[in-house]
C-alpha angles and dihedrals in degrees: 000000000000126000118210123172091346092309126110124217128192117234091224093057110111093220091054090048091049092049092049090049091050091049091050090050092050092050090048091049091050091050091048093049091050092048091047092051091051091046090048090052091050090044091050090053092045095043096059093085088040090054089052089050090046089053091050088046089052091053090049090047088052090050089048089050091051090047089047090053090049089046089048090053091047091047089049091053090044091049090049091048090046091048090048092048090046089051091050090045090050091050091049090046091049090050091047090046091049091049091046090047091049092048090044090050091050090046091048091046091050090046090048090049092048090045091050090047091048090049090049091050089046090051090051091048090048090050089049090049090049090051091047089048090051090049090048091050090048090048090049089053090049091049090050091048089048089052089050089050093049092046092063119066096213095045090044089055089049089050091054090047091052092052091047090047092055093047094048092047091054096044107040138043115258096250095054100072143039127206119218092008116181116226129207091265089058091251116139116223120209090224132000117198112207101223119170122251116300109063093009131200113341128204126224116201119197102181100104117169105243096173093088092047091050090049089051090053093048093050111119102177132047090247092054091046091051092049092048091049090052090050091049092052090051093047095047093046090051091049093048090050092049092051092047093051098041106037106031105079120168113239093009108058136022121281091260144028138216125242107206118210113200092209133059089208093061090047091052091046092054095047093041103043105012106043091148089065090054091050090049088052090052090051091050090046091243110135115206113218135178125208090271098045090042090057090050091048092049091050088054088050089050089056090049091050091048092050092047092050090048089054091047090051095044093101092047089048091052091050091049090049090051091050089047090052091051090049091051091048092051089046089055092050092049091048090053090049090048090050089052090051089049090052092049090047090051090051091048090049090050091051090047090051091051092050090047092052091050092049090049092053092049091050090052090052091050091048092054095045115117113217093189092068092065115119120248090241090056089048090053091052088067108111110235119233116247115253117253114248115241 
């Protein structure tokens, strides 16, 4: 309990508590105001140097402001110059970029053109390679078919006959040979050349046994090569004997025959490694020829045929020469007659020219004649015309 001015107040009363709190607050405020005033006085005394410093600081701040303004102006000029230089730099860069782009475009265009040209050339080369590949494949097929032909005896004989046929067609006239001609012994020759006597018709055989040659080529060991060479000697000797017995007929054919080899390699093999077979063919009057030597032999035969036909036609040629001489003689006579006619025509033309000149002179005299100078007597001598009866 608290007693104030004869009144008692309970400490637990809220009003009392509020009043006490307010009083405490007032006292505290008073203390604070007093302390603040004292502090303000001390601060005022202490702030005098600070105020001076603040004034100086203000001047410095003003100077800094002026410097900042000047710096701002300088920075403005610098920024303008920098902007101008940046603009110029951008323009130069744009020009350079445009030039580089143009050059790059030209370079790319040129590269594209060269690339397109290269691709075109490559395409042409590829097409050429494709064609060559197709030709190689075709040639391979032909080689395989040729191997098939050479592996069969009948087809191999036909192959030799075809080669001989082409060579004979190119070398001789069409009436100087016969293919598959039948002789009096009922043997059929591959080709019979109709040569005059001597030497007479000569036979060309094209059925050469290539089995032994193929075996010789396939030989891998010396024993196989020796065996193949022995077989080749036997086969060629038998073929030479068959040609000599079948196609050399006394009184019907020439005293010899030709054995046609469809390969230059076989011909070289015989002459290089089997010369005794060639000599045996000479002794049997069987001449071994290759496509090249056969063409040369046929050309010689062509000259023989031409000479024989020239001899056969010698009489006809003499008759034709005599007739030609008679024609030339008659032509000379007719030329002389024609010359005589030309001379007579010249004389006639000269006489005609003389007569023409005389007639021209008389016409000129008549044209210059004056009828008024005639005498009256002469005029009276004119016979009058009789009057026409009406």
